[in-house]
Steps between C-alpha positions, in 0.01 A plus 500: 500500500850525353750697706696754296857515626585794273341743747778642721512760777520801268423381149447199275800294393537142389663242278346489154274207422449365851458809716401759239342448159241661274207331673616632839563845349140500369370412848710777654342748257149385592579510872670842488205659315247338732684599818539865396171517308728646234357667188829602335850363563840570343741212431856464374763231473877470493712346225487137619390260229211385720379850593292573190291178509452533877395863452249400232351236730486754784324746271244237401425432866456871570277550196286195580431669834366801310815710545649714223873444456761756393810315374820708515703236314854424619566700814695513820306474825516871571335581167194308622526680836511833315201413282306385808516851648516696172199341329145465629526128578412277794845343515788347311685171455854448370593152379863457606739276688757780539836331572369145554630207288396463138239232574305730736247775453264694723282807551504820705157639588383847599161663543384850405766762565771231479437391858663160553304178533696260719428229756328726752322723249313265269745255345378215721140580406589489131685173561191351666277597208751368245539172689123450531469560125126542544440741216191503278570333168197579285576867446296715533195288594653379828647840568205744503694767692707570190330637191774398259847352474784746551685655207874492428681815389868572448655821621835649586574733790867530410506874423309590816725268702815663357352843582452381857855365531651825374296691758739379773797697369595815316639359177663832414729451801642176363861534398626289205476142626605165362290221649527123455151351508454123529141383458611137535284413196206593724224755455692823573636569151199678350486745791869583460442557128210734576703692758789524255275657237357743754844605625612562143192712432570703816864548413625302802830334411441154648668217311376146557729202447256211467588149626270197455244754388252303291221317686550125466306253712751225424751700710811440285711684759347341808206593724499878560587510868784748572496402869693188395872592487549285189251720314681828564806468277330606174395834651823558693719417198302732272531787750878461503531443125299811412625719786137552601370712786274227635363155425136399550367144489143381549319180585253358247200720579727795591332586831852493648813668368858436605771761468870478417736793553740642242756232591256217431453431872160365604341730759300326772134606499529610863713800407267595214217525756704760688585683180137524392386599850748788484378598152138520616581677827685768305182556297258466795669567838337324794341230284444146623719217373399134543770233533516131581668355814780304335755781470413836653783710642603673177139592418435624854817711493412660165145578614635660817754708307238628256210549740294205381288257699617140467223245563561125515265251332494125472676369190288438190325716244151461650622618844712786362219630275245481780726690740585760237132569441436524873788743553474681165872426460672647196730201448554148626799278435601141559859381482380236250478780237127560528438875505153648560375849417203694634435666165507160329196391705742369766611229254849375428683608187823388338520810279455790742806412719768517229349818356531664843858376539587635154365837613703481824820425307431799277392753763762413763781459247606175664542149365283221637798359691554840663133511597508161677860437611476704817175328599640154427802574718285639781260204503656192337260208465503130421235512232223243535629148565257210461513170688290193433391371841266227619375689807517878470340562841760284676784687330355840596465385863860379498621838375296680767644273770857559380475878526273518805782583744589811296147635547455635147206716402242259352248585228256242361339702220624239254686196634747624759715810492774522763675832551832543680719806548701458180311245292151365438339204326168379364410132462168409343323216324423556135134567419528309174775234535628252766789729582641693793629843397780678690609864477774659710631856505756679714631847570811560287643148546488240221689249716227507764240414233706203381564377857132506595400324178739217595362487853140474384586244233656286774181531707292400198718197427505390865124532545437316173725210596387465860 
């Protein structure tokens, strides 16, 4: 039995050819349909050059299992999520590698209602079936449970999806806005075009300045990953050149968006979580807000100010979505720019956040910098810093030992969080890479953040070299 290394904690991701190819994609389709006993599944794929052939192989696997397939064409991940709860289907699969290198691809899987399928909720079962590859070959004679091979149909949910997006704001409240939108040659462009047409029809004066707009799987302007500082200049420069109100950049499958203020400054996702929490609490006072443990004080403060209930969850989309469902939370946010919405079947969206921020800018009459500057000054943070280490557990123990005498408040929801009177930190192992991730925040003191980063880096270096 061949082990398939493309199966990760939350999704499927692997290097093309060796870890993921059309034969493996076919087996994943067979396994997915068998595991869910699926009769009808929706699929989509991003703009990568390998996505269409992988999607076709996936569809063949699904259909050979007797499952009808609805192909949405080129989509972002959230379009498949939307279709999975909008249509009468047993689940959905998006073929995407998001922001991974050009020689990678992958898949994100959900079941009916867009509920996630990850390591603890079926992905390992699907992996086992795909690895065993024990599927009947003489269809349908060896497969009596299925009367006939599944059928392939092509459909678009774009109009219904745009209707849903516009349901989060009152478009008539939008003031004239000039927005730089950078799809990074990923899959976001067609949604922006559709929103642009809808705004024009409604009389909303929203001007889009389009950067790297056309989908191109050869990535002529680099992999769409705005988290990398070197990938931010195109958006920032366009904001300044066009005197825009805001810049928005997406990763390849646009399930994350990254915002730039009117000065072209990149805004850390942590402060957007607080901004969106405030937006929802103004619409639904007392609502529950889910956040991750990495950076928390700003979100907690905003929830307290606006009468919301802040609830901490382990980092990762599967954990956040599960907790949101359990709590019926209206919104969940991670500092990594994943934002989750109750009315979007608790899924993450890269379109809803910037629409809400555009509404905030309009209604409050403030620029994006004015909306976040006070919060950034009150709770400055390091941003996430990654370290490649050989023994993550040893490093974490060394950090705990160093601060033990100060008796910090310890939380182990995800890695370790240490809380002191005027600063706090979170140190955790990556779920997907051999990395240790550090986040530090303080109360109104940037120097304290920088000092503690240096201290912890010294501990890491010492423990690595000992």
